[in-house]
N, C-alpha and C positions, 0 to 999 in steps of 0.2 A: 709300147703303150704304157700309160700310167696306171690304169685301172687293172685289177686282176682279170685274167682271161677266164671267167667262170664258165662260159658256154654251157650253162645248166638248164635254163628254162626251156621247157619243151616247145612251146608255141611261139617261135621267133619269127620276126619279119625278115624279108630279103636283105634289108640293110644290116640287120644283126648278123645274118649269115656271112655277109661280106666283112663285117667287123671281126668275126671269128677267124676268117681267112687271114686278116691282117695281123692277128695276134700270134699266128704260128707260121710254120714253114710247110711248103708243099701244098697238098690238097688236090681235089679232083678238078677236071675241066668243067667249067660252068657255062659252056657255050649255049647259045639260044637254040641250037639244033638238038639239044638233049631231049630225050623222050622221058616224060615224067611217069615213073612206074605206077601202074594202076589207074592212070587217068583216062585211058581209053576203054571202050566197052568190052574189049576182049580180055582185059586184065582187071576189071573192076572187082574189088574185094568181095562184093555181094555174091559173086559167082564162085567164090573160093570154096573148096571142100571143107575149110576150117570154119566157115560161117555157121552161125546157129541162130535160131529164132529167139528174140527176146520177148518180154512180157507184152510189148506193144505189137507183136507180130512181124517186126522188121528183121530180116536176116542180116545180122551184123557180123563183121569179121571178128575172129577170136582175138582177144588181147590178154597177154600174160607177160608180166614183167619179172625180171630176176629178183631173187629174195633181197638183194642189197639195194634195190631201187624202189623207193616208196613215195607215192604222192598222197598228201593229206588234203582233202577238199572240205573246207568249212562252208556253212550256209547252204547245205544241200537241199533243204526243204523250205519252200516259201509258203506253201498252202495253195499256190496257184499252179494247176496242172501244166499250163503252157510254159511258165517260167521254170518249173521243175524239169520239164523235158529238155529245155534249152541248156540248163546247168548239167544235166546228165550227159548230153551229147558233147558238151564242152569237155567234161572229164574224159570221155572216151577219146576225143580228138587229141588231147594232150598226151594221153597214154600211147596212142599209135606212134607218135614221133619218138617217144622214149623206147618203145619196142623196136622200132627200126634201128636205132643206134645200138641198143643192147645186143641185138642178134645179127646186125649187118644185112638185113633183108628188107629193102624198101617195097618191093613188089607185093609182099604178103603182109605188110605192116598195117594196112587199113587207112593210111593217111588220105588217100583219094576218096575214101568213103565219107570223111568228115571235113575235108578242106576242099576249096575250089578257088578258081580265079587267082588273084595275086597271093592270097594266103597259102594256097597249095604250092605255088612256085617257091615261096619263102621257106616253108618247112621242108620241102623236098631238098633244096640246096643245103639247108642247115644239116639235115640228116646225112646227105651225101658226103659233105665235107668231113663230118665226124667219123663216118664209116671209113673214109679214105685214110684218115689219121689213126684209125683204131682207137678212138677216144669216146668215152661215154661219161657217166657220172654215177656216184653211189652216195647213199644217204637218204635224206628226207627233204622234199620240197613241200612247203605249206602254202596252199592257195586260200586266201581269205578276203573279206570285204567284197564278196562277189555280188554285183548289182546288175539285174536284168531290166532293160527298158524294152517293152513290147510296142511296136509300131502298128502292126496289124497281124493277121493270121499267119503270115509267111515271112515277116521281116522283124528283126530285133537287134538290139545292141547289148553288149555285155562288157562290164569293166571289172577288174579284180587286181589284187596285189599278190605277189609271190615273194616268199621269204626263202632265200637260197642259203641262209647261214649254216644250215645243218647238212649241206650236200657238198661234195667235193669232186674234182676231176678224177676219172678212172682211166688208166692206160690199159686197154684191152690186150695189148701184146704181152704185158707182164702181170696183169691183174693188180697192179699197184695203184693204190688210191693216194693222190697227191693233195694234201690239205691246202685249201685256199683260205687265206685270212679274211675274216668277216669285215666288211666295210660298208659305207652307204650304197655301193653298187650291188650289194647282196640283196637289195630290195627293189623290186621292179613293178611298175604299174602297166597294165595292159588295157587296151581299148579294142574291142572286136565288133565287126559287123557280121551278122548272121542272116541266113535265109533258109527257109524250109523247102527242100526239094520235093519232087513228085512222089518219092518213096516215103516221105514223112520224116526225113533226117534233117536236123538243124546243122547246116554246114557253115563253117567260118569262111567268109570270102574276103574279108579285109582285116588286117591286124597291125596295130602299132604298139610300140613299147616306149616306156620312159624309165630307163635304168637309173637307180639312185633317187627315184621320186620321193619327195618329202611326204606325199600322201601315204606312203607305205612304210615309212621309218618307224621303228619301235619307240 
């Protein structure tokens, strides 16, 4: 491939996961018969012993990232409670995928708590492939220009940019961080579809990316 294999942004689509596979060797079996960890009622993260009640009363899975993995989210407060709740659940969703890769545990990651439908399939295979390769990332990802569009009480859309220029690929077998040269592909535009489930969680159900987008270039 011509572009760097950054494989950094947490909330990737299924097509991006396939792109990641094409950039490397090996990888896990992505057959349709795979069971997505945490997606069924018996494994839902809300029933996990690690869950804890948040200020809104929702029992959420615990999220803890390693010290060398940092997400910086800008535009966190809009003044609109519904939009702020959407942004907060988006932050949690992104971090669950990072947590899965960092610790190699998808079942307890919380991904199925914040993702559903095609978006869950995409992040599941993205995390699975990275875990199989023992690959993660280290550094800082900056999420900016986050814009929420509310359609009604239970559906919304979210767009944002990600700056990957200060994060690099980490080999978990050796703990070595491989520096990736900054390029236009270090900046990614995302477009998400969200819906509020019966527990009050804003889940991402649809997700597309535009890597190298001019909208996000410095």
